[in-house]
Phi, psi and omega in degrees: 000132178282166178297321179297318178295320179296319178296319178297320180294318177299314179299321179294319178296315178297323179299324177300333179266004177093008180263139176239142179295141177268178184300321180295315179299317180293323179293320178295315178302315180296319180294322178294313182296329180276351179086008180286337182204154174263164176302318180297317178297316180298316180297316179299315180295321179296318180298312179299316180297315181295321178296320182285319188256354181059024182189163172260002177303124179090354183301308183300323181289339182266359183248108182300324182293344181265358182269000000 
């Protein structure tokens, strides 16, 4: 299974529970698939951002690799 297929499967499983990916999640997935960032890098950056800002609001807009 490719990484793209795995991401689609995860989204499908979440959809069964009523969850839909948001813009940030889709941007991170696209950046990972294009090789601009790894899942680990994205997670590490999100944790640091959340600790500093007490929210993820604005995270995607501050990351050039997610644009």
